[in-house]
N, C-alpha and C positions, 0 to 999 in steps of 0.2 A: 446583569453581570455574567449570566451563564453558569455552567457547571464548574465548580471549583474543586480540584483534586486535593487530597489531604496534604500532600507536600507543598502545595501552592498557598496554603493559608497564611504563612508568614509574609508572603509577598502582598497578599490582600490587606493584611494589617498595616504594612508600611504605606501602601497606597491610600488607605483610609486615613492614616495620620497626616499624610501630605494634603489631602482634601480638607481635613479639619484646620490645618495651618493656613491654607488658602482662605478659608471662610473667616478665620480669626483676623487675618490681615485686612479683609474687606470690612468686617464689622468694626474693627478698632481704628481703621484708617492709617495704620502703620505699614510702611512699605517693607515687606519681608521677601521681596523678589529674590535676592541673592541667597537667602537661607533656603527658600523653597527650591531654587535651582540646584543647590548643593545636595539637598535631600533626594531630589529626583534623579540626579546623576548617580548617587550612591545606590538608590533603589534599582536603577538600570544595571549597574555593575553587579549587584547582588543577584539579580534575576538571570543575567547572562551566565554568571558562574554556576548558579544552581542548575540550569538546564544543560550546561556542558558536562556536569558530573552526575547525571542521573544514573541510578541503578537500573538494571534490566527490568525489574518489577515496576519501577516508576515509568519507564518508557512504555511498558505494557499498558498502563493506565491511559497515557496520551494516545496510543495507537487505537484504543477502544473508546476514545472520547466521543460522546453523543453528537457533538457539533463538528466533528472532523469532516472535511470535504469528502463527498462520495464520488462515485464514478461519473455521474452526469455533471457534477460541479467541475471536475477536472476537464472533461470533454468540452464543456462550454467555455472554460477559461483558456484552453490550449488551441482548440480547433474552431473552424467555422463550418456552416452548412451541413451539420450532422443530420443524417437520415438513418433512423433506426430500421433494422431489418429483423423480422420476426420469424420464429418457428424453426423446428428441427426437420421439417418435411416428413415427419411421421405422426403429425397430428397434435403436437404439443408445443408450447412456448413458455419456457421457464423464465420468470421475471427476475430470478436471482442472478442471471447473466444477461447483460444487455450488450448489443453490438450493432455496428453499422458503418456506413461510409461517411467520411468527413474530409475536410481540406485542412492541411497543415501548411500555412503560408501559401495557399493556392494549389498545393499538390495533393492529389487524392491519397488517402490512407484508410486502412480498416482499423477501427478502434473497438476493442472488446474488453469487457471487464465485469467483475462481480459488483453487485449493487446492494447497498444497505440503505435503510430508511433513517429518518431523523425523528420519527414519531412512531407510536405503537401501530397506527394504521398503515404507515408506509412499510414498517418492518414486517408486518403480516403479508403485505403485497409482495415484498421481495424475499420472504422467508428468512429474514435476518442475515441475508448474504450467504446462505448455504445452498449451493446449486444441487439440482437433481440430474439424473442422467440426460434428460432432454436438454438441459442447459449446456452440458459439454458437447452434445451432438450439434446443437445450434452453433456453438462457438467454432467447432471444427468445420461445419458447413461454410461459415463466413470466412474462415481462414483459407479454405480451398478456393472460394470465390476470389479472394484477394490474390492468391497464388496464380490463378488463371489469368487475371488481368494485370499482373505485375505491380500490385500495390503493397507497400510496406505494411506490416502488421504491428500495432501497438496494443499491448494488454495492460490493464491496470487492475491490480489484485488487492482485495480487502475482504477476506473471508475467514471465519473461525473454522472452516473446513467444509467438505462436502456434506450434504444432508445425510444423517445417519439413520433415517427412519426406514421402516419396513417397505414402504412404497418404493423408495430409491433402490433398495436391494432387489426387490422383485422385478424392477425394470432395468437392471444391469448397471449399477453404479460403478463397480470395479472395472467392468469391460469398457464403459464409456471413457473413464479416465485413462485407462491403459491405451486405448485407441488414440486418444489425443496425444499422449506421450510419443507413441510410435510415429504418428503422421506429422506432428509438428517437427520432428527431427528430419523429415523429408522435404519440408518446404524450401522453395528456391528463391524466396524473397526475404529481405531483412525482417527480423522479428525482434522487437524490444519489449521486455516485460518490466513493469514497475510495481513493487509491493508498496502500496500507499498506506496501509494500516496493518491489519492482521494478515499473515500469510501462513496458514496452518495446513500441514499434511498434504496428502494427494489432492485435496480440494484446491489448493493453491498451485501445486505443481502442474495440474492439468491445463493451466494457461501460461506456464512459465518455462517451457522448453524453448529458450530464446537465445539469440546471438549475444544479446546484452541483457543482463538482469541487474536492476537497480533497486535500492531500498531507501525509502525516505528516512531521515535522521531518527525519528522516533517510532518507526514501524518495526515489525519483527517478522522473522521467517523461520519456521521450525517444523520438525517432523511431527510434533504433537504439542498441544497446548500445555503450558506449565501446570495448569490444574489437573489435566489428564495424566501428565507425567508423575506429579506428586501423589495422585490417587493410586497409581500402579506401584510406585516404588515404596511409599511410606504409608499407604492406605489413609492418607490425610490430605485433602485438597488445600487445606490451610497452609501447607508447606510450599505453595506455588512460588513464592519469592525465591526460595532456595533452588527450586527446579529451574526457574528462569535464569538464574545465575549459572547453573551447571550446564544447561542446554546450549549456551552460547548463541543466543537468538538475535542479537543486535548487529548493526552494520559493521562496527570495528572487528568483531570476531569473525563474522562471515566473510569479510574481505581477506582476513589472514588465511582462511581455509580455502579461498578461491571459489566460494559458493556464489558470490555476487561480484559484479564488475565495478560497482561504485556506490557511493552514498550521496544522496541529494539532501542538501541542508534545508532545514525548515526555518520559518520565522521564529524569533525567540518566543518560547512558550508553546510552540506547535503550529501545525498547518492551519488549525481552526482560527488562529488569530489574524491571519491575512491570506484569504483564499487566492487573490490575484497574484500576490508575490510568490506564493507557492507554485501556482500554475506557470508563472514566468520562469522559475527555476527549472521546473520539469521540462518545459518546452525547449529551453536552451540545451539541456542534456540530450533530449530526444533528437534534436536537429544535428547536434555534433555527432551522435552515434550513427545516424542515418548517412551523414556525409562520409564517414569512415567505411561503413558497410557497403555503400553504393559502389565502392571501388573494387569489390570482390565479384567474381563471376558466380553463376548459379551453383556450379560444382564446388567452388571454393567456399561458398556460404554453408553448404551442407557439411562439408568436411570440417570446417571451423566449428560449427555447432556440435557435431558429433564428438570431436576431440575435446571440446570444452567440458562436456559432461562426463566423458570417459576418464578424465584425469582427476576428477573430484575424489576426495577421500584420502585417508592415510592408512597404511597397513603395516602391521608388525608381524614378522614371520620368525619361526624358530622358538 
């Protein structure tokens, strides 16, 4: 059955009752098809309504779901002929960021993203999706390669943030992210960024200076994790739900503020319920965006991207 979140338990109870009714119908020989169909329809309506009205703290749980598709799941579902490219050319290869060349409907693209595992062993290999400086340097190397050969760039982001350890600070974490921000702004090819799960702080922004930034329906994008925010403001990480509400981290609010360009709908219950359908939705959005961006010249792309980020934010004076 997989991992069940707290707010999903009523749905599980309804589905359990439906299964019991089906079994009773078989055991008794009484045809209960109409009753079962009615209950199933009511369950689907309830489920749809539940997921349409989730609180930010509940979307947070879905974004962090252990069975949520990761970077390679999306790449394999959207692209073909993926060839991973390794290393930052300074002697290191951060597994928390993976990238390479692939084909999108036969056309070459560069796909880069943060990688999470689905088991303890995989999470240790990918450092729980928290990149170190060498990961950002590798990502920028691949972006410059794509820029040289006129390939669109697609980034898929799911990270709780850049790795905060001493080793990352010693090897220039802040500089690596800042360099990415600066040099991504100068790229002359279309850049599309999709936050597929967690999009926290500079760790996410280091791959998200893009012409189009999209957020999956149950993903979130924020300057700090709700737990971190609650710890700072109230000295209590348990107040994370209140922080999640105040931070405005979900797609509807981010669209209002102009931080993102669109929301990508997920299958009912979240992306982990139907990988291929989620990939199909993402692919459609990517193709539409590339069609629009391909009409812009290199200089127009840079100007568009620069203005997009410059106009973010609201200011009160006086």
